[in-house]
C-alpha positions as CSV (number, residue, x, y, z in Angstrom):
1,M,22.1,-0.3,-14.3
2,T,21.5,0.6,-10.6
3,D,22.7,-1.6,-7.8
4,T,19.1,-2.9,-7.1
5,L,18.8,-4.0,-10.8
6,V,22.1,-5.8,-10.6
7,D,21.0,-7.5,-7.3
8,V,17.7,-8.8,-8.8
9,A,19.3,-9.8,-12.1
10,S,22.0,-11.8,-10.3
11,K,19.4,-13.7,-8.2
12,L,16.7,-14.4,-10.8
13,R,17.0,-15.7,-14.4
14,P,13.6,-15.7,-16.0
15,L,13.0,-18.5,-18.5
16,G,12.0,-18.1,-22.1
17,D,10.0,-14.9,-22.8
18,R,9.4,-14.0,-19.2
19,L,10.4,-10.7,-17.5
20,V,10.7,-9.6,-13.9
21,V,9.3,-6.1,-13.5
22,R,9.5,-3.6,-10.6
23,P,6.0,-2.0,-10.6
24,A,5.9,1.8,-10.2
25,G,4.5,2.9,-6.8
26,R,0.8,3.1,-6.3
27,E,-1.0,6.4,-5.8
28,E,-1.3,7.1,-2.1
29,T,-3.7,10.1,-2.5
30,T,-6.2,11.4,-5.0
31,K,-5.6,14.7,-6.9
32,S,-7.8,16.4,-4.3
33,G,-5.7,15.2,-1.4
34,I,-7.8,12.3,-0.1
35,V,-5.7,9.5,1.3
36,L,-6.5,6.1,-0.3
37,P,-6.7,2.9,1.7
38,D,-4.8,-0.1,0.2
39,T,-8.1,-1.6,-1.1
40,A,-8.9,1.5,-3.1
41,K,-5.5,1.8,-4.8
42,E,-5.2,1.0,-8.5
43,K,-2.8,-1.7,-9.5
44,P,0.2,-0.2,-11.3
45,Q,0.4,-0.7,-15.0
46,R,3.9,0.7,-15.4
47,G,7.2,-0.5,-14.2
48,T,10.9,-1.1,-15.0
49,I,12.3,-4.4,-16.2
50,V,14.9,-5.8,-13.8
51,A,15.5,-9.2,-15.4
52,A,14.7,-10.8,-18.7
53,G,14.8,-14.2,-20.2
54,E,16.5,-15.1,-23.5
55,G,13.3,-15.1,-25.5
56,R,11.0,-17.8,-26.7
57,R,11.8,-20.5,-29.2
58,D,10.1,-21.0,-32.5
59,E,8.9,-24.3,-34.0
60,D,12.5,-25.0,-35.3
61,G,14.0,-24.4,-31.8
62,D,15.6,-21.1,-32.7
63,R,15.5,-18.3,-30.2
64,I,13.4,-15.3,-31.0
65,P,15.1,-12.2,-29.4
66,M,13.0,-10.1,-27.0
67,D,11.8,-6.7,-28.0
68,V,12.6,-5.3,-24.5
69,K,15.7,-5.3,-22.3
70,V,16.6,-4.8,-18.6
71,G,16.2,-1.1,-17.6
72,D,13.3,-0.4,-20.0
73,A,10.3,1.4,-18.6
74,V,7.2,-0.5,-19.8
75,L,3.4,-0.4,-19.7
76,F,1.7,-3.7,-19.1
77,A,-1.8,-5.2,-18.8
78,K,-3.5,-4.3,-15.5
79,Y,-3.9,-7.8,-14.2
80,A,-1.0,-9.4,-16.0
81,G,1.7,-11.6,-14.4
82,T,2.3,-13.0,-10.9
83,E,3.2,-10.8,-8.0
84,F,6.0,-12.0,-5.6
85,K,8.5,-10.6,-3.1
86,L,12.2,-10.9,-3.2
87,E,14.0,-9.5,-0.1
88,D,11.1,-7.2,0.8
89,E,10.7,-5.8,-2.7
90,D,7.5,-6.2,-4.6
91,L,8.1,-7.6,-8.1
92,L,6.0,-9.0,-10.9
93,I,6.9,-11.8,-13.4
94,L,5.1,-11.7,-16.7
95,S,5.4,-12.8,-20.3
96,E,6.7,-10.5,-23.0
97,K,3.3,-10.7,-24.7
98,D,1.8,-8.9,-21.6
99,V,4.0,-5.8,-22.3
100,L,1.9,-3.2,-24.2
101,A,4.6,-0.6,-24.8
102,V,8.0,0.7,-24.0
103,V,8.0,4.2,-22.5
104,S,10.8,6.5,-23.7
105,E,11.7,8.9,-21.0
């Protein structure tokens, strides 16, 4: 785990099935070299999990373990979660159900 992942994980403890994700950077230019203004940039749909809750509870109160873990690269729904800043870093908090896939690199 990198120092930044440790910093975020030590400051945030997501509850239940929630995750904190560092979104991948947005495209700054098109393939043909045109510089994109902020309003034209696509929202990222890929990121790295920097903190994770313990998992949701079933009807009996038992924990259901998460399918993802800190450090996993994931794809998530385009408009999923809530964006926030922590010490000038853009982060996203979302539910495990918003994760579409784990990317193996």
